[in-house]
MIZAVO-824156 format. One record per residue: residue number from 1; residue in three letters; x, y, z of N, C-alpha, C, O in turn. Coordinates in Angstrom, 1 decimal, padded with zeros to 4 digits, m for minus. Layout:
<nodes>
+-----+--------+--------+--------+--------+--------+--------+--------+--------+--------+--------+--------+--------+--------+
: num : residu :    nc1 :    nc2 :    nc3 :   cac1 :   cac2 :   cac3 :    cc1 :    cc2 :    cc3 :    oc1 :    oc2 :    oc3 :
+-----+--------+--------+--------+--------+--------+--------+--------+--------+--------+--------+--------+--------+--------+
: NUM :    ala :      X :      Y :      Z :      X :      Y :      Z :      X :      Y :      Z :      X :      Y :      Z :
...
+-----+--------+--------+--------+--------+--------+--------+--------+--------+--------+--------+--------+--------+--------+
</nodes>
This chain:
<nodes>
+-----+--------+--------+--------+--------+--------+--------+--------+--------+--------+--------+--------+--------+--------+
: num : residu :    nc1 :    nc2 :    nc3 :   cac1 :   cac2 :   cac3 :    cc1 :    cc2 :    cc3 :    oc1 :    oc2 :    oc3 :
+-----+--------+--------+--------+--------+--------+--------+--------+--------+--------+--------+--------+--------+--------+
:   1 :    met : m011.7 :  019.5 : m005.9 : m013.1 :  019.2 : m005.7 : m013.1 :  017.8 : m005.1 : m012.5 :  016.9 : m005.7 :
:   2 :    gly : m013.8 :  017.6 : m004.0 : m013.8 :  016.3 : m003.4 : m015.0 :  015.5 : m003.8 : m015.8 :  015.8 : m004.7 :
:   3 :    ser : m015.2 :  014.4 : m003.1 : m016.3 :  013.5 : m003.4 : m017.7 :  014.1 : m003.1 : m018.7 :  013.6 : m003.6 :
:   4 :    asn : m017.7 :  015.2 : m002.3 : m019.0 :  015.9 : m002.0 : m019.6 :  016.5 : m003.3 : m020.7 :  016.9 : m003.3 :
:   5 :    ala : m018.8 :  016.6 : m004.4 : m019.3 :  017.2 : m005.6 : m020.5 :  016.4 : m006.1 : m021.3 :  017.0 : m006.9 :
:   6 :    phe : m020.6 :  015.2 : m005.8 : m021.7 :  014.3 : m006.3 : m022.9 :  014.3 : m005.4 : m024.0 :  013.7 : m005.7 :
:   7 :    gly : m022.8 :  015.0 : m004.2 : m023.9 :  015.1 : m003.3 : m024.8 :  016.2 : m003.6 : m024.6 :  016.9 : m004.6 :
:   8 :    val : m025.8 :  016.4 : m002.8 : m026.8 :  017.5 : m003.0 : m026.6 :  018.5 : m001.8 : m026.6 :  018.1 : m000.7 :
:   9 :    glu : m026.5 :  019.8 : m002.1 : m026.3 :  020.8 : m001.1 : m027.4 :  021.9 : m001.3 : m027.9 :  022.1 : m002.4 :
:  10 :    glu : m027.6 :  022.6 : m000.3 : m028.5 :  023.8 : m000.4 : m027.6 :  025.0 : m000.1 : m027.0 :  025.2 :  000.9 :
:  11 :    val : m027.7 :  025.9 : m001.1 : m026.9 :  027.2 : m001.0 : m027.9 :  028.3 : m001.3 : m028.5 :  028.3 : m002.4 :
:  12 :    ala : m028.0 :  029.3 : m000.4 : m028.9 :  030.4 : m000.6 : m030.3 :  029.9 : m000.9 : m031.0 :  030.5 : m001.8 :
:  13 :    gly : m030.8 :  028.9 : m000.3 : m032.1 :  028.4 : m000.5 : m032.3 :  027.5 : m001.7 : m033.5 :  027.1 : m002.0 :
:  14 :    val : m031.3 :  027.3 : m002.5 : m031.4 :  026.5 : m003.7 : m030.7 :  025.2 : m003.5 : m029.6 :  025.1 : m003.1 :
:  15 :    arg : m031.5 :  024.1 : m003.7 : m031.0 :  022.7 : m003.5 : m030.7 :  022.1 : m004.8 : m031.6 :  021.9 : m005.6 :
:  16 :    lys : m029.4 :  021.7 : m005.0 : m029.1 :  021.0 : m006.2 : m027.7 :  020.3 : m006.0 : m027.1 :  020.5 : m004.9 :
:  17 :    his : m027.3 :  019.6 : m007.0 : m026.0 :  018.9 : m006.9 : m024.9 :  019.9 : m006.6 : m024.8 :  021.0 : m007.2 :
:  18 :    ala : m024.0 :  019.5 : m005.7 : m022.9 :  020.4 : m005.3 : m022.1 :  020.8 : m006.5 : m021.6 :  022.0 : m006.6 :
:  19 :    phe : m021.9 :  020.0 : m007.5 : m021.1 :  020.3 : m008.7 : m021.7 :  021.5 : m009.4 : m021.0 :  022.4 : m009.9 :
:  20 :    ala : m023.0 :  021.5 : m009.5 : m023.7 :  022.6 : m010.1 : m023.5 :  023.9 : m009.4 : m023.4 :  025.0 : m010.0 :
:  21 :    his : m023.5 :  023.9 : m008.0 : m023.1 :  025.0 : m007.3 : m021.7 :  025.5 : m007.6 : m021.5 :  026.7 : m007.7 :
:  22 :    tyr : m020.8 :  024.6 : m007.7 : m019.4 :  024.9 : m008.0 : m019.3 :  025.6 : m009.4 : m018.6 :  026.6 : m009.6 :
:  23 :    leu : m020.0 :  025.1 : m010.3 : m020.0 :  025.7 : m011.7 : m020.6 :  027.1 : m011.6 : m020.2 :  028.0 : m012.3 :
:  24 :    asp : m021.7 :  027.3 : m010.8 : m022.2 :  028.7 : m010.6 : m021.2 :  029.6 : m010.1 : m021.2 :  030.8 : m010.5 :
:  25 :    leu : m020.4 :  029.2 : m009.2 : m019.3 :  030.1 : m008.7 : m018.4 :  030.6 : m009.8 : m018.0 :  031.7 : m009.8 :
:  26 :    val : m018.1 :  029.7 : m010.7 : m017.2 :  030.0 : m011.8 : m017.9 :  031.0 : m012.8 : m017.4 :  032.0 : m013.2 :
:  27 :    val : m019.2 :  030.6 : m013.1 : m020.0 :  031.4 : m014.0 : m020.2 :  032.8 : m013.5 : m020.1 :  033.8 : m014.2 :
:  28 :    asp : m020.4 :  032.9 : m012.2 : m020.6 :  034.2 : m011.6 : m019.3 :  035.0 : m011.4 : m019.4 :  036.2 : m010.9 :
:  29 :    gly : m018.2 :  034.4 : m011.7 : m016.9 :  035.1 : m011.6 : m016.4 :  035.2 : m010.2 : m015.4 :  035.9 : m009.9 :
:  30 :    arg : m016.9 :  034.4 : m009.3 : m016.5 :  034.3 : m007.9 : m015.3 :  033.4 : m007.7 : m014.5 :  033.5 : m006.7 :
:  31 :    val : m015.1 :  032.5 : m008.7 : m013.9 :  031.6 : m008.7 : m013.3 :  031.7 : m010.1 : m014.0 :  031.5 : m011.1 :
:  32 :    asp : m012.0 :  032.0 : m010.1 : m011.3 :  032.1 : m011.4 : m010.4 :  030.8 : m011.5 : m009.4 :  030.6 : m010.8 :
:  33 :    leu : m010.7 :  030.0 : m012.5 : m009.9 :  028.8 : m012.7 : m008.7 :  029.0 : m013.6 : m007.9 :  028.0 : m013.7 :
:  34 :    arg : m008.5 :  030.1 : m014.2 : m007.4 :  030.3 : m015.1 : m006.0 :  030.0 : m014.6 : m005.2 :  029.5 : m015.2 :
:  35 :    pro : m005.8 :  030.4 : m013.3 : m004.4 :  030.1 : m012.8 : m004.1 :  028.6 : m012.7 : m003.0 :  028.2 : m012.6 :
:  36 :    met : m005.2 :  027.8 : m012.6 : m005.0 :  026.3 : m012.5 : m004.8 :  025.7 : m013.9 : m004.4 :  024.5 : m013.9 :
:  37 :    leu : m005.0 :  026.4 : m015.0 : m004.9 :  025.8 : m016.3 : m003.4 :  025.9 : m016.8 : m003.0 :  027.0 : m017.0 :
:  38 :    thr : m002.7 :  024.8 : m016.9 : m001.4 :  024.9 : m017.3 : m001.2 :  024.4 : m018.8 : m000.2 :  024.7 : m019.4 :
:  39 :    his : m002.1 :  023.6 : m019.2 : m002.1 :  023.0 : m020.6 : m003.5 :  023.0 : m021.1 : m004.5 :  022.9 : m020.3 :
:  40 :    thr : m003.7 :  023.0 : m022.4 : m005.0 :  022.8 : m023.0 : m004.9 :  021.7 : m024.0 : m003.9 :  021.5 : m024.7 :
:  41 :    phe : m006.0 :  020.9 : m024.1 : m006.0 :  019.8 : m025.0 : m007.4 :  019.8 : m025.7 : m008.4 :  020.2 : m025.0 :
:  42 :    arg : m007.5 :  019.3 : m026.9 : m008.8 :  019.0 : m027.5 : m009.4 :  017.9 : m026.7 : m008.7 :  017.0 : m026.2 :
:  43 :    leu : m010.8 :  017.8 : m026.7 : m011.5 :  016.8 : m026.0 : m011.0 :  015.4 : m026.3 : m010.8 :  014.5 : m025.5 :
:  44 :    glu : m010.8 :  015.1 : m027.6 : m010.4 :  013.8 : m028.0 : m008.9 :  013.5 : m027.6 : m008.5 :  012.3 : m027.8 :
:  45 :    gln : m008.2 :  014.4 : m027.1 : m006.8 :  014.2 : m026.7 : m006.8 :  014.0 : m025.2 : m005.7 :  014.1 : m024.6 :
:  46 :    trp : m007.9 :  013.6 : m024.5 : m007.9 :  013.5 : m023.1 : m006.9 :  012.4 : m022.6 : m006.3 :  012.5 : m021.5 :
:  47 :    pro : m006.7 :  011.3 : m023.4 : m005.7 :  010.4 : m022.9 : m004.3 :  011.0 : m022.8 : m003.6 :  010.7 : m021.8 :
:  48 :    glu : m003.9 :  011.8 : m023.8 : m002.6 :  012.5 : m023.7 : m002.6 :  013.5 : m022.5 : m001.5 :  013.6 : m021.9 :
:  49 :    ala : m003.7 :  014.1 : m022.3 : m003.8 :  015.1 : m021.2 : m003.6 :  014.4 : m019.9 : m002.9 :  014.9 : m019.0 :
:  50 :    ala : m004.3 :  013.3 : m019.7 : m004.2 :  012.5 : m018.4 : m002.8 :  012.0 : m018.3 : m002.2 :  012.1 : m017.2 :
:  51 :    ala : m002.2 :  011.5 : m019.3 : m000.8 :  011.0 : m019.2 :  000.2 :  012.1 : m018.9 :  001.1 :  011.9 : m018.1 :
:  52 :    ala :  000.0 :  013.3 : m019.5 :  000.9 :  014.4 : m019.2 :  000.7 :  014.8 : m017.7 :  001.7 :  015.2 : m017.1 :
:  53 :    ala : m000.5 :  014.8 : m017.2 : m000.7 :  015.2 : m015.8 :  000.0 :  014.2 : m014.9 :  000.6 :  014.6 : m013.9 :
:  54 :    leu : m000.2 :  012.9 : m015.2 :  000.5 :  011.9 : m014.3 :  002.0 :  012.1 : m014.4 :  002.7 :  012.0 : m013.4 :
:  55 :    trp :  002.5 :  012.3 : m015.6 :  004.0 :  012.4 : m015.8 :  004.5 :  013.6 : m015.0 :  005.5 :  013.6 : m014.4 :
:  56 :    ala :  003.8 :  014.7 : m015.1 :  004.1 :  016.0 : m014.4 :  004.1 :  015.8 : m012.9 :  004.8 :  016.5 : m012.1 :
:  57 :    ser :  003.3 :  014.8 : m012.4 :  003.2 :  014.5 : m011.0 :  004.2 :  013.6 : m010.5 :  004.3 :  013.2 : m009.3 :
:  58 :    gly :  005.1 :  013.1 : m011.4 :  006.2 :  012.2 : m011.1 :  005.9 :  010.8 : m011.3 :  006.7 :  009.9 : m010.9 :
:  59 :    val :  004.8 :  010.4 : m011.9 :  004.4 :  009.0 : m012.1 :  005.3 :  008.5 : m013.3 :  005.4 :  009.2 : m014.3 :
:  60 :    arg :  006.0 :  007.4 : m013.1 :  006.8 :  006.8 : m014.1 :  006.4 :  005.4 : m014.4 :  005.7 :  004.8 : m013.7 :
:  61 :    arg :  007.0 :  004.8 : m015.5 :  006.7 :  003.4 : m015.9 :  007.0 :  002.5 : m014.7 :  008.0 :  002.6 : m014.0 :
:  62 :    gly :  006.0 :  001.6 : m014.5 :  006.1 :  000.7 : m013.4 :  005.5 :  001.1 : m012.1 :  005.2 :  000.3 : m011.2 :
:  63 :    asp :  005.2 :  002.5 : m012.0 :  004.4 :  003.0 : m010.8 :  003.0 :  002.5 : m010.9 :  002.4 :  002.2 : m011.9 :
:  64 :    arg :  002.4 :  002.3 : m009.7 :  001.0 :  001.9 : m009.6 :  000.2 :  003.2 : m009.3 :  000.6 :  004.0 : m008.4 :
:  65 :    val : m000.9 :  003.3 : m010.0 : m001.8 :  004.5 : m009.8 : m003.2 :  004.0 : m009.6 : m003.7 :  003.2 : m010.4 :
:  66 :    gly : m003.9 :  004.5 : m008.6 : m005.3 :  004.2 : m008.4 : m006.1 :  005.3 : m009.1 : m005.8 :  006.5 : m008.9 :
:  67 :    ile : m007.1 :  004.9 : m009.7 : m008.0 :  005.9 : m010.4 : m009.4 :  005.7 : m009.8 : m010.0 :  004.6 : m009.9 :
:  68 :    trp : m009.9 :  006.8 : m009.2 : m011.3 :  006.8 : m008.7 : m012.2 :  007.3 : m009.8 : m012.0 :  008.4 : m010.3 :
:  69 :    ser : m013.2 :  006.6 : m010.1 : m014.2 :  007.1 : m011.1 : m015.6 :  006.5 : m010.8 : m015.7 :  005.4 : m010.3 :
:  70 :    pro : m016.6 :  007.3 : m011.0 : m017.9 :  006.7 : m010.9 : m018.1 :  005.5 : m011.8 : m017.4 :  005.5 : m012.9 :
:  71 :    asn : m018.9 :  004.6 : m011.5 : m019.2 :  003.4 : m012.3 : m020.0 :  003.9 : m013.5 : m021.2 :  003.9 : m013.5 :
:  72 :    arg : m019.3 :  004.2 : m014.6 : m019.9 :  004.7 : m015.8 : m019.4 :  004.0 : m017.0 : m018.2 :  003.6 : m017.1 :
:  73 :    ala : m020.3 :  003.8 : m018.0 : m019.9 :  003.1 : m019.2 : m018.8 :  003.9 : m020.0 : m017.9 :  003.3 : m020.6 :
:  74 :    glu : m018.9 :  005.2 : m019.9 : m017.9 :  006.1 : m020.6 : m016.5 :  005.8 : m020.2 : m015.6 :  005.7 : m021.0 :
:  75 :    trp : m016.3 :  005.5 : m018.9 : m014.9 :  005.2 : m018.4 : m014.4 :  003.9 : m019.0 : m013.3 :  003.8 : m019.5 :
:  76 :    leu : m015.3 :  002.9 : m019.0 : m014.9 :  001.6 : m019.6 : m014.6 :  001.7 : m021.1 : m013.7 :  001.1 : m021.6 :
:  77 :    gln : m015.4 :  002.5 : m021.8 : m015.2 :  002.7 : m023.2 : m013.9 :  003.4 : m023.5 : m013.3 :  003.1 : m024.6 :
:  78 :    gln : m013.5 :  004.3 : m022.7 : m012.3 :  005.2 : m023.0 : m011.1 :  004.7 : m022.3 : m010.0 :  005.1 : m022.8 :
:  79 :    ser : m011.1 :  004.0 : m021.3 : m009.9 :  003.6 : m020.5 : m008.9 :  002.9 : m021.4 : m007.7 :  003.1 : m021.1 :
:  80 :    his : m009.3 :  002.1 : m022.3 : m008.3 :  001.3 : m023.1 : m007.5 :  002.3 : m024.0 : m006.4 :  001.9 : m024.4 :
:  81 :    lys : m008.0 :  003.5 : m024.2 : m007.2 :  004.4 : m025.0 : m006.1 :  005.1 : m024.2 : m005.1 :  005.5 : m024.7 :
:  82 :    phe : m006.4 :  005.3 : m022.9 : m005.5 :  006.0 : m022.0 : m004.4 :  005.1 : m021.4 : m003.2 :  005.4 : m021.4 :
:  83 :    leu : m004.8 :  003.9 : m020.9 : m003.9 :  003.1 : m020.1 : m002.6 :  002.7 : m020.8 : m001.6 :  002.8 : m020.2 :
:  84 :    pro : m002.6 :  002.4 : m022.1 : m001.3 :  002.1 : m022.7 : m000.4 :  003.4 : m022.8 :  000.9 :  003.2 : m022.7 :
:  85 :    ser : m000.9 :  004.6 : m022.9 : m000.1 :  005.7 : m023.0 :  000.5 :  006.2 : m021.6 :  001.4 :  007.0 : m021.6 :
:  86 :    ala : m000.1 :  005.7 : m020.6 :  000.3 :  006.2 : m019.2 :  001.7 :  005.8 : m018.9 :  002.4 :  006.5 : m018.1 :
:  87 :    gly :  002.2 :  004.7 : m019.4 :  003.6 :  004.2 : m019.1 :  004.6 :  004.7 : m020.0 :  005.7 :  004.1 : m020.1 :
:  88 :    arg :  004.5 :  005.9 : m020.6 :  005.5 :  006.4 : m021.5 :  006.7 :  006.8 : m020.8 :  006.7 :  007.0 : m019.6 :
:  89 :    asp :  007.8 :  006.9 : m021.5 :  009.1 :  007.2 : m020.9 :  009.4 :  008.7 : m021.1 :  010.5 :  009.2 : m020.7 :
+-----+--------+--------+--------+--------+--------+--------+--------+--------+--------+--------+--------+--------+--------+
</nodes>
């Protein structure tokens, strides 16, 4: 999903955020996300999930990673929990 997910689109005469349209596709069974799920984590384990995804992508200690995120307080509140674990060996 690209940055257009935060825009507004009209599909079948219904105008709403693109992300809501994407969720409708999943709910309606037109898109199956199960093949993309390789791991599951409890919500409070998101820092470990993010670190595992980066590690699986080949990111190692000392690598630089850019993170795109909307300007939200939640990111600032939670980032300190994730960033130390990202450089694991």
